[in-house]
C-alpha positions in Angstrom: 0.0 0.0 -0.1 1.4 3.5 -0.9 1.3 5.9 1.8 2.6 9.1 -0.2 1.6 12.4 1.4 1.0 15.4 -0.8 2.2 18.7 0.5 -0.5 21.3 0.4 0.6 23.6 3.2 3.7 25.0 4.7 4.0 26.3 8.3 3.8 30.0 8.9 7.4 30.2 10.1 8.6 29.2 6.6 6.6 32.1 5.1 8.0 34.5 7.6 11.5 33.1 6.9 10.9 33.6 3.2 10.0 37.4 3.7 13.0 37.9 5.8 15.5 36.0 3.7 14.4 37.1 0.2 13.2 40.4 -0.8 13.8 41.8 -4.3 16.8 44.1 -4.4 16.2 47.6 -5.7 19.2 47.2 -7.8 20.3 44.2 -10.0 23.7 43.4 -11.4 24.5 41.8 -14.8 26.6 38.7 -14.1 27.7 35.7 -16.2 27.3 32.2 -14.6 28.4 28.6 -15.7 26.2 25.7 -14.6 27.9 22.4 -15.2 26.2 19.0 -15.6 27.8 18.0 -12.5 26.3 21.0 -10.8 22.9 20.2 -12.0 23.0 16.6 -10.8 24.5 17.6 -7.4 21.6 20.1 -6.9 19.2 17.1 -6.6 21.1 15.9 -3.4 21.3 19.5 -2.0 17.6 20.1 -2.5 16.7 16.6 -1.0 18.7 17.4 2.1 17.1 20.8 2.5 13.5 19.5 2.1 14.3 16.6 4.6 15.7 19.2 7.1 12.4 20.9 7.2 10.8 18.1 9.1 7.5 18.7 10.6 7.7 22.5 9.6 6.5 21.3 6.0 3.8 18.8 5.9 4.1 16.0 3.5 8.0 15.5 3.3 8.7 11.9 2.9 12.0 10.1 2.5 12.0 7.7 -0.4 15.0 5.6 -2.0 17.4 8.0 -3.5 15.6 11.3 -2.3 12.3 12.7 -1.0 8.8 13.3 -2.1 7.4 16.8 -1.4 4.6 18.8 -2.9 3.8 16.4 -5.7 7.4 16.0 -7.0 10.4 13.8 -6.4 13.9 14.2 -7.8 14.8 10.6 -7.0 16.9 8.8 -9.6 18.1 11.8 -11.6 21.5 11.3 -13.1 20.9 7.5 -12.6 17.7 6.2 -14.2 16.7 9.6 -15.5 19.4 11.3 -17.7 19.3 15.1 -18.4 17.4 16.2 -21.5 16.7 19.9 -20.6 17.7 22.5 -18.0 15.7 25.6 -17.2 17.2 28.3 -15.0 14.0 30.0 -13.6 13.7 33.6 -12.8 12.6 33.2 -9.3 10.3 31.1 -7.0 7.2 32.5 -8.6 8.0 30.8 -11.8 6.8 27.4 -10.3 3.3 28.7 -10.4 3.6 29.0 -14.2 5.0 25.5 -14.7 2.7 23.4 -12.5 -0.9 22.6 -13.4 -3.5 25.0 -11.9 -5.1 21.9 -10.5 -2.1 21.6 -8.3 -2.0 25.1 -6.9 -1.4 23.9 -3.3 1.6 22.1 -4.5 2.8 25.2 -6.5 2.3 27.3 -3.2 4.3 24.9 -1.1 7.2 24.7 -3.4 7.3 28.4 -4.0 7.3 29.0 -0.4 10.1 26.6 0.5 12.3 27.9 -2.4 11.9 31.4 -1.0 12.8 30.2 2.5 15.8 28.6 0.8 17.1 32.1 -0.3 16.5 31.4 -4.1 17.6 34.5 -6.1 15.5 36.5 -8.5 16.8 37.7 -11.8 15.3 39.8 -14.6 14.7 38.0 -17.9 15.6 37.7 -20.6 19.1 36.2 -20.1 21.9 37.3 -22.3 24.8 35.1 -23.7 22.9 31.9 -23.2 24.9 29.1 -24.8 26.3 25.6 -24.0 29.1 23.4 -25.1 26.8 20.2 -24.7 26.8 18.5 -28.1 23.3 18.5 -29.7 21.9 21.0 -27.1 20.8 24.5 -27.9 19.6 27.6 -25.7 16.8 30.1 -25.7 14.8 32.5 -23.4 11.3 31.8 -22.3 8.9 34.1 -20.3 10.2 33.0 -16.8 13.5 31.2 -17.8 16.4 30.5 -19.9 16.1 27.0 -21.3 18.8 24.6 -22.5 17.6 21.6 -24.2 18.9 18.5 -26.1 17.6 19.0 -29.7 18.8 15.6 -30.6 16.6 13.8 -28.4 13.8 12.3 -30.4 11.1 9.5 -29.8 13.6 7.2 -31.4 17.0 8.6 -30.4 18.8 9.3 -27.1 21.2 11.7 -28.7 21.8 14.5 -26.4 20.8 12.8 -23.1 23.6 13.5 -20.5 24.6 12.2 -17.2 27.9 12.1 -15.2 30.0 11.3 -18.1 29.4 15.0 -19.4 30.0 16.4 -16.0 32.4 19.3 -16.9 30.1 20.4 -20.0 28.5 23.8 -19.2 25.4 25.9 -19.9 26.3 29.5 -19.8 24.0 32.7 -19.2 24.2 36.2 -18.2 21.5 37.7 -16.2 20.5 40.8 -14.1 20.6 39.2 -10.7 18.9 41.0 -7.5 20.3 40.9 -4.1 23.8 40.3 -2.8 25.8 37.0 -2.9 26.5 34.6 0.1 29.5 34.8 2.1 31.4 32.6 -0.4 30.3 34.8 -3.5 27.5 32.5 -4.7 24.0 33.2 -5.8 21.3 30.5 -5.4 19.2 29.9 -8.6 16.0 27.8 -8.9 16.3 25.2 -11.9 14.0 22.7 -13.4 15.5 19.5 -14.7 13.9 17.3 -17.2 15.1 13.7 -17.2 14.3 10.8 -19.5 15.2 7.1 -19.3 17.0 5.8 -22.2 15.0 4.3 -25.1 17.5 1.6 -25.2 17.4 0.6 -21.5 16.3 -3.0 -21.5 15.7 -3.0 -17.7 12.9 -0.5 -18.0 9.5 -1.6 -19.4 8.9 1.7 -21.2 10.7 5.1 -21.6 9.7 7.3 -18.7 10.1 11.1 -18.2 10.3 13.2 -15.1 10.9 16.7 -14.0 12.0 18.2 -10.8 12.8 21.6 -9.3 16.0 22.1 -7.4 18.3 24.8 -6.6 22.0 25.4 -7.3 24.6 27.8 -6.0 26.7 29.4 -8.7 29.6 31.9 -8.5 30.0 34.5 -11.3 32.8 34.2 -13.6 33.3 37.9 -14.6 36.5 39.8 -14.2 34.5 42.8 -13.0 33.6 40.8 -9.7 37.3 40.2 -9.1 37.9 44.0 -9.6 35.2 45.0 -7.2 36.4 42.6 -4.6 40.0 44.0 -4.7 38.6 47.5 -4.4 36.3 46.7 -1.4 38.3 44.2 0.4 42.0 44.9 0.1 42.7 47.8 2.7 46.6 47.9 2.5 47.1 50.5 -0.2 50.5 49.1 -1.7 49.0 45.6 -2.1 45.8 47.0 -3.5 47.7 49.0 -6.2 49.6 45.9 -7.2 46.5 43.8 -7.5 44.7 46.5 -9.4 47.7 46.9 -11.8 47.6 43.1 -12.4 43.7 43.2 -13.2 44.1 46.1 -15.5 46.7 44.0 -17.5 44.4 41.1 -17.6 41.5 43.2 -18.8 43.7 44.5 -21.7 44.6 40.9 -22.3 41.0 40.1 -22.7 40.2 42.9 -24.9 42.9 41.6 -27.3 41.7 38.1 -27.2 45.0 36.7 -25.7 43.8 34.0 -23.5 47.0 32.3 -22.8 48.5 35.5 -21.4 45.5 36.0 -19.2 46.1 32.6 -17.6 49.6 33.5 -16.8 48.6 36.9 -15.4 45.9 35.3 -13.3 48.7 33.1 -11.8 50.7 36.3 -11.1 47.6 38.0 -9.5 47.1 35.0 -7.1 50.7 34.9 -6.2 50.6 38.6 -5.2 47.4 37.8 -3.1 49.3 35.1 -1.2 52.3 37.2 -0.8 50.1 39.7 1.2 49.5 37.1 4.0 49.4 37.6 6.8 50.5 41.2 7.5 48.5 42.9 4.7 45.7 40.5 3.9 43.4 38.4 6.2 43.3 34.7 5.2 39.6 34.9 4.7 39.9 37.7 2.2 42.8 35.9 0.5 40.7 32.9 0.1 37.8 35.0 -1.4 40.0 36.6 -4.0 41.9 33.4 -5.0 38.3 31.7 -5.4 37.2 34.6 -7.6 40.3 34.4 -9.7 39.6 30.6 -10.2 36.0 31.5 -11.4 37.5 33.9 -14.0 39.8 31.2 -15.3 37.0 28.6 -15.3 34.8 31.0 -17.2 37.4 31.2 -19.9 38.2 27.6 -20.0 34.5 26.6 -20.3 33.3 29.2 -22.4 31.0 27.4 -24.9 32.0 27.6 -28.6 29.6 28.9 -31.2 28.5 26.8 -34.2 28.3 28.4 -37.7 25.8 26.8 -40.0 27.0 27.0 -43.5 30.8 26.4 -42.9 30.5 22.7 -44.0 31.5 21.4 -40.7 28.8 19.7 -38.4 29.1 21.4 -34.9 27.4 21.8 -31.7 23.6 22.0 -32.2 23.7 20.9 -36.0 22.4 17.7 -37.4 24.5 18.4 -40.4 26.3 21.1 -42.4 26.6 21.0 -46.2 28.1 17.6 -47.1 29.0 16.8 -43.5 26.2 14.5 -42.5 27.9 13.0 -39.4 28.1 9.5 -40.8 24.2 9.4 -41.1 22.3 8.1 -44.2 18.7 7.3 -45.1 19.3 3.6 -43.7 20.5 4.9 -40.4 17.3 7.1 -40.1 15.0 4.1 -40.7 14.3 4.5 -44.5 15.0 1.4 -47.0 16.9 3.4 -49.5 17.6 7.0 -50.9 20.1 9.8 -50.5 20.1 11.8 -47.3 20.7 15.6 -47.7 21.3 18.6 -45.5 19.0 21.7 -45.6 20.3 25.2 -45.4 19.2 25.3 -41.7 21.7 22.4 -41.0 18.8 20.0 -40.4 18.4 16.7 -42.2 16.5 16.6 -45.6 14.8 13.2 -45.9 12.9 14.1 -49.2 15.3 11.9 -51.1 14.8 9.0 -48.8 12.4 6.0 -49.8 10.7 3.1 -48.1 7.5 3.6 -46.1 7.5 2.5 -42.5 5.2 -0.3 -41.6 3.7 -0.3 -38.0 4.0 -3.8 -36.5 7.2 -5.0 -38.2 9.2 -4.8 -35.1 11.3 -1.9 -36.5 11.1 1.8 -35.4 10.6 3.8 -38.6 10.4 7.5 -39.3 7.0 8.7 -37.9 6.8 6.0 -35.4 7.4 6.2 -31.7 8.0 2.6 -31.0 7.4 -0.8 -32.7 7.4 -4.0 -30.5 6.0 -6.2 -33.4 3.4 -8.5 -32.2 3.9 -7.3 -28.6 2.3 -4.0 -29.5 -1.1 -3.8 -27.4 -3.8 -1.2 -26.7 -4.8 -3.0 -23.4 -1.7 -3.9 -21.5 0.3 -1.1 -19.5 3.6 0.1 -20.5 3.6 -1.3 -23.9 3.8 0.1 -27.5 0.3 0.8 -28.9 -0.9 -0.9 -32.0 -0.5 2.4 -33.8 3.2 2.4 -33.0 2.7 5.1 -30.5 4.1 5.0 -26.9 1.7 4.9 -23.9 0.0 8.3 -23.7 -2.4 10.0 -21.2 -5.9 9.4 -22.4 -5.4 5.9 -23.9 -7.5 4.3 -21.4 -4.7 2.4 -19.8 -2.9 3.3 -16.5 0.8 3.2 -17.2 3.9 3.6 -15.0 4.4 7.2 -15.9 0.9 8.2 -14.9 -0.7 8.7 -11.6 -4.2 8.1 -12.8 -6.1 7.4 -16.0 -9.7 8.5 -16.3 -11.6 6.7 -13.4 -8.8 4.4 -12.7 -7.0 5.9 -9.7 -4.7 2.8 -9.1 -6.3 2.3 -5.8 -5.4 5.7 -4.4 -7.8 7.7 -2.2 -7.5 11.2 -0.6 -6.7 9.4 2.8 -3.8 7.4 1.2 -2.5 10.7 -0.3 -2.3 12.3 3.2 -5.6 14.0 3.5 -8.3 13.1 6.2 -11.2 12.9 3.9 -12.8 13.8 0.5 -12.9 12.4 -3.1 -9.8 11.9 -5.1 -10.2 12.6 -9.0 -8.1 12.5 -12.0 -7.3 15.6 -14.2 -8.5 14.8 -17.6 -5.7 15.1 -20.3 -3.0 15.4 -17.7 -3.3 12.0 -15.8 -2.5 13.7 -12.5 -4.3 13.5 -9.3 -6.8 16.3 -8.6 -6.8 17.0 -4.9 -9.3 19.9 -5.0 -12.0 17.9 -3.3 -9.6 16.4 -0.7 -9.3 18.2 2.6 -7.8 18.1 6.2 -10.1 18.4 9.2 -9.8 22.0 10.4 -8.3 23.2 7.0 -9.8 26.6 6.4 
């Protein structure tokens, strides 16, 4: 019997904490940040630990293998079963309301309150310089976020899905961030992760998808941050003058595009910082300056390259470029014969390919989401349907990726979901539980 509890309210203490911890600053600063795949995966553990620490202050927190469940979401198995297919950096806790179904407004309220209490920063969209060095990933702005997504992921392909093997790869964005950083110079951002199981994972009966909201702490990688820290934190005038001179030289190197010299001069800068110990520079200040210098170096090393469609070379985010098809042909895309070409948009042109797909032949052809041959079924859960479509909400079958399907609630009730009474329903077209008719005794 499942005993999951849905979070529908958070204690008033958390609301008060949110008001004290987080208020939009009257002034925002434009800063550049790098978020690595490792950062994104590690954020899941940080979020789980934070939610677990709330204990009785937030109703509905439950420990599950690999994480927690709270307010209708779980980030368990991200980076393991669920590989990353998209990352959204959200502009603040309020964005949660825009991404969660109105039917689950209590969940949205609970998550928003907790993220505010956690000190998540707000920033003003749109983001600038949004790019990534993840192969087959692209970036773009949305109303409440900057989104990075694996364009190569299709119903038939896992191209672009990433895990720990891509740990040092980055997504990069510049944003006007409100407020001041933490003591170690970091800003806490709210992110939404989208994960998907591998289409080729034989251990899973069906491809599954999941998203979760977490937070990640990022330090800016701008030279301007280092310049400001020297101006504000180095009191000894001779040392300050030396460090300012080093930074002016680094700025000139950057303007000339001479990255190798920048690295050498950053080393000279950190040497000068350490030479100021202990008489002219407190150890805590030295650590902060060295960490900021490292972030500048990191920003240069991990700056994502930009692809140029039309240069004849297949690069990040391109399926092809001119005659460079990346080794693909009509056959590898599921057609029987023909000649594959490349459009001027650097996407495949399959108009020269021949051979119509046939649903039920056990081969996933173009236009088909799946094809298990004779095993295709319209009545068994978690199987390919007879029209070669994957299980979907509204097909009348309760699948593993759905909470409910029509009147089939999988045996769940309001009481089993953590409420005292009421009638549990299913949201049509979404296959998610509708808790509007569930209630707690004494709930206003």
